[in-house]
C-alpha positions, 0 to 999 in steps of 0.5 A, spaced: 797 847 373 796 840 369 799 837 376 794 832 377 795 828 370 802 827 372 802 819 373 805 818 380 800 824 383 795 820 381 797 814 383 798 817 390 792 821 392 788 814 388 791 810 393 789 816 399 783 816 397 782 808 396 785 806 404 780 812 407 774 809 403 772 815 400 769 814 393 774 819 389 767 822 384 762 824 389 769 827 393 772 831 387 765 834 385 764 837 393 771 839 391 769 843 384 765 846 387 768 850 393 773 851 388 768 855 383 765 859 390 772 861 392 774 863 386 766 867 385 768 870 391 776 872 390 773 874 383 767 879 385 771 884 389 775 885 383 769 886 378 766 891 382 772 895 381 771 896 374 765 902 375 769 905 380 775 906 376 771 908 370 767 913 375 774 916 377 777 916 370 770 921 369 765 916 367 757 918 368 753 916 375 747 914 372 746 908 370 748 901 373 751 900 380 753 907 380 746 909 378 743 904 383 747 907 389 746 914 386 739 914 386 739 911 393 743 917 396 739 922 391 745 926 389 750 925 383 756 929 385 761 925 385 765 927 390 759 924 396 758 917 390 766 915 389 767 915 397 760 911 398 761 906 391 769 905 394 767 904 401 761 899 398 767 895 395 771 895 401 765 892 404 765 888 399 772 885 399 771 883 407 765 880 406 767 876 401 775 875 403 771 871 410 767 867 406 773 864 403 776 863 409 770 859 411 771 856 405 777 853 406 776 851 413 771 847 410 775 844 405 780 843 409 776 840 415 774 835 409 781 833 407 782 833 414 778 827 415 779 824 409 788 824 411 786 821 418 781 816 415 787 814 410 792 814 416 788 808 420 786 804 415 794 804 413 795 802 421 789 797 420 792 794 414 799 793 417 796 791 424 791 786 419 796 783 414 799 776 415 803 774 420 808 771 415 808 778 411 809 782 418 815 779 420 819 781 414 817 788 416 822 793 420 819 797 426 822 804 421 818 802 415 811 801 418 812 808 421 815 812 416 809 809 411 804 810 416 805 817 418 807 818 410 799 818 409 799 825 412 805 828 408 799 824 402 793 828 405 798 835 405 799 834 398 792 832 396 790 839 399 796 842 396 793 839 389 786 843 391 790 849 392 793 850 386 787 849 381 783 854 386 788 859 385 789 857 377 781 858 376 781 864 381 787 867 376 784 864 369 776 869 373 781 874 373 784 875 367 777 874 364 775 880 367 781 884 365 780 882 358 774 885 358 776 891 360 784 891 357 784 886 351 792 888 350 794 890 357 792 883 360 794 879 354 801 883 356 800 881 363 799 874 361 804 873 356 810 875 361 807 872 369 805 866 365 811 864 361 816 866 367 812 862 372 812 856 367 819 856 366 821 858 374 817 851 376 820 848 370 827 849 373 825 848 379 821 841 379 828 836 379 829 839 385 824 839 388 823 832 387 830 830 389 830 834 395 823 830 398 826 824 396 832 826 401 828 827 405 823 822 405 829 816 405 833 821 411 826 820 415 827 812 414 833 813 416 833 815 423 827 812 425 831 805 424 837 809 429 832 812 434 827 806 434 834 801 438 836 808 442 828 807 445 826 799 445 834 796 446 836 801 452 839 795 455 843 793 450 845 800 448 848 801 455 851 795 455 854 795 449 857 802 448 853 804 442 849 810 444 854 815 441 854 812 435 847 810 433 846 818 436 851 820 431 848 817 425 840 819 427 844 826 428 847 825 421 840 822 419 836 829 421 841 833 419 840 831 411 833 831 413 832 838 415 837 840 410 832 838 405 826 841 408 831 847 407 832 847 401 824 845 400 822 851 404 827 855 400 825 853 393 818 854 395 819 862 396 823 863 389 817 863 385 814 869 389 821 873 389 821 872 381 813 874 381 815 881 385 821 882 380 815 881 374 811 885 378 816 890 377 817 890 370 809 888 368 807 895 371 813 898 368 810 895 362 802 896 363 803 904 364 807 904 357 802 901 354 796 905 356 799 911 357 800 909 349 794 907 347 789 912 350 788 918 356 792 919 362 785 918 366 783 912 363 791 910 365 790 912 371 783 908 372 786 902 369 792 902 373 787 903 379 783 897 376 790 892 374 793 894 382 785 891 385 787 885 382 794 884 383 791 885 390 788 879 389 793 875 384 799 876 387 798 873 393 793 867 389 800 866 384 805 865 390 800 860 394 799 856 388 806 855 386 808 853 394 803 848 393 806 846 386 812 845 390 809 842 395 807 836 392 813 836 388 816 835 394 811 829 396 812 826 391 817 820 394 812 819 399 806 818 394 810 812 390 811 809 397 804 810 399 802 807 393 807 801 392 804 799 400 797 799 399 798 794 393 802 790 396 798 790 402 791 789 398 795 782 395 794 780 402 787 777 406 786 782 412 785 778 419 777 779 421 777 778 429 769 777 429 769 769 428 764 766 424 762 761 428 761 763 436 763 756 438 770 755 440 774 749 437 774 743 442 778 737 441 784 734 438 790 738 435 791 734 429 798 735 424 797 732 418 803 732 413 804 738 415 811 743 412 812 749 412 817 753 408 818 761 407 817 764 401 824 766 400 828 760 404 831 754 399 828 748 404 822 747 409 823 749 415 820 743 418 817 738 414 813 730 415 809 732 421 804 728 424 803 728 430 796 729 435 796 733 441 790 731 446 785 735 448 787 737 455 792 733 456 799 737 456 804 737 451 812 738 451 816 740 444 824 740 445 829 740 442 835 744 440 835 752 437 833 751 430 830 744 431 823 748 429 819 748 435 818 756 434 815 754 427 811 748 430 808 753 435 806 759 430 803 753 426 799 750 431 797 758 433 795 759 427 800 765 425 803 762 419 800 757 414 802 750 412 805 750 405 803 742 405 798 739 410 793 740 415 792 742 422 785 741 425 782 741 432 776 736 432 775 735 425 775 742 423 781 746 419 784 751 424 785 756 418 777 756 417 775 760 421 783 763 425 778 769 429 774 762 432 781 759 433 785 765 436 777 766 441 780 759 445 788 760 445 791 763 450 799 765 450 805 766 454 811 768 450 817 768 453 818 776 453 810 778 453 809 786 450 806 789 456 804 796 457 805 802 461 799 801 464 796 798 470 798 791 472 789 790 471 790 793 465 796 788 462 792 782 464 786 784 461 790 786 455 786 790 450 779 791 454 777 798 456 776 799 464 768 798 464 769 791 461 775 787 466 772 782 470 775 783 477 774 776 479 778 773 473 783 778 474 784 776 481 783 768 479 789 769 473 793 773 478 793 766 483 794 762 479 800 766 476 802 766 483 803 774 483 797 775 487 802 777 493 807 780 489 802 785 486 798 786 494 805 789 496 805 795 490 803 801 492 796 801 488 795 794 488 792 792 481 792 800 479 799 800 479 803 802 473 808 797 471 813 802 466 814 802 459 815 795 458 814 792 465 820 796 468 818 797 474 818 788 476 823 783 475 824 778 468 820 773 473 814 778 475 814 781 467 814 772 465 808 771 470 804 777 469 805 775 461 802 768 463 796 772 468 794 775 461 793 768 458 789 766 464 785 771 464 782 769 457 779 762 461 782 759 454 781 752 452 789 752 449 794 754 453 801 755 449 807 756 454 813 758 450 819 759 454 814 762 459 819 759 465 826 761 462 826 767 467 824 764 473 827 762 479 825 755 481 822 756 487 817 760 483 817 755 477 815 749 481 808 754 484 807 756 477 808 747 475 803 747 481 798 752 478 799 748 471 797 741 474 792 743 477 788 746 470 791 739 468 784 736 465 781 742 464 785 745 459 790 743 453 796 745 455 803 746 450 809 747 452 816 749 448 823 749 454 830 747 455 829 746 462 829 740 464 824 741 469 819 744 465 818 738 461 819 733 466 812 731 467 808 733 461 804 728 459 806 727 452 814 731 449 816 731 442 823 732 441 824 735 434 831 735 429 832 739 423 825 740 422 822 733 423 820 729 430 825 725 432 821 722 438 814 722 442 813 719 447 814 720 456 820 723 458 822 717 459 821 713 452 823 719 449 830 719 452 832 712 452 829 711 444 833 718 442 840 719 443 841 726 442 836 728 447 839 722 451 845 727 451 841 733 452 839 732 458 845 730 460 849 736 458 845 739 461 842 743 455 835 744 458 836 747 465 839 740 468 840 742 476 842 749 476 839 754 480 836 761 478 835 766 483 829 771 483 835 776 484 839 774 478 833 776 474 829 781 479 831 789 475 833 794 480 828 796 485 823 791 483 820 786 489 824 779 489 819 773 487 
């Protein structure tokens, strides 16, 4: 009954309402009004049974509601009045039940809308959190937490059901107290004491089962995702059986916990049926010992009518309490997640200033450390990336290239120092900075959608510019490939671009970046899957853009970085050399050795067939 005062429940439901952007007091006030209406609709038919039972036991027909009905019928004959009055009560039961269902539907709609808003807000919070925070999270954690809002939303419905049911039971008991105080008190003590004891014994088991179900759900996601997203690796490493076995075991634990919860939820109903039989015997004994047979029969009829309302209501209340208890683990997770996400500044997609940043990109005394790292990943970085020039970053694995790129992109904030473009700090208005960027990662994220939709990523179909799509395809040397596809740019490329070769997927990523017509184009190992001929064609395309945009390249292949205006060599998180390819090779022995050993790709030939997916066109 006092479940709302449980700190876990209050914290969880409070987090749900904050997520949904709902003001708690007005929302709850409307809920209370709806609960009172439902209570009235459940109680009115029971109240109407009192004069009917009085009639049956030989009461007069010339007073109250019965008198009104008798006057309307023009007779006081009980054989006429009683059946018609009973019919009126039956109609009242039907009307009140129908209205009650409508109120439940309305209340359920309010709770559902709140749940949808909270679910969307949770996903929005994860999508808008800082990149550094996002890197620390697992997919399984995010999927569980976003899905957990639905569980907490259901718990909110459960809490409302508990209090609506409780109010209904209190109202029914108040009516019965007026009719027969001693019998009602006996029934309240018997039912109330038994149900309270039952809930007290069930509560720890329901909480443990809910926690076990939540934990098993997280483990299920952690084994399902590799099977879906790591299909090739799973197939080639022969780990499918182990992952499936772990997934099956996690699902079995989750379903076993849910089965236990369902079973525990039926216990109160079973107990209430037994108690009802005992209560009926006790009520009969009390009434026959304290009143006439006629009155006893009438009162038993009233208590029977009340039981028709009270027993289902009591069972629904106890089941709802069990559901809320089982959801407490999800409530704790949700509250902790909302608190964690609220600490960070959310990314805003709309720039404060519409005009894109222009000018040289300058890194001044830049240092970056991850929160849990003992030493900086990069430090002492002082660089100028010239506007409309090509700058290449090279270095061995762990040199800090990816971190530098993430800093330049504005995804990470320097621990020390500053990054500016045209003298303006890029993090003063991140959305303004992002608006001028085009990024080509090594493994572009591709949708199971058309070529055109992947190039104009995130735009609705009616906003896609076909002229820009064709230009991007041409610059990425994909126009011939697309021309051979069954439906051209409207061909669906499959999940993660499965119908394309590795090189074609990389070029599609390049076309996506070029579609944005960026001022700064960043290629992060974006040519690693290309054959030599295609790479030469892409290099020619990039050369044609020289002077139009700033190009930043991260690569290991010698051919990719040889013609850059400026080459920056990184080692140990610091800049060890800067200048033309020949200059850096001459002054940095480590770079010279890398070139000689071919670590940058040297003179090997990569054919399109090496990277082509089964059935994909070679390129």
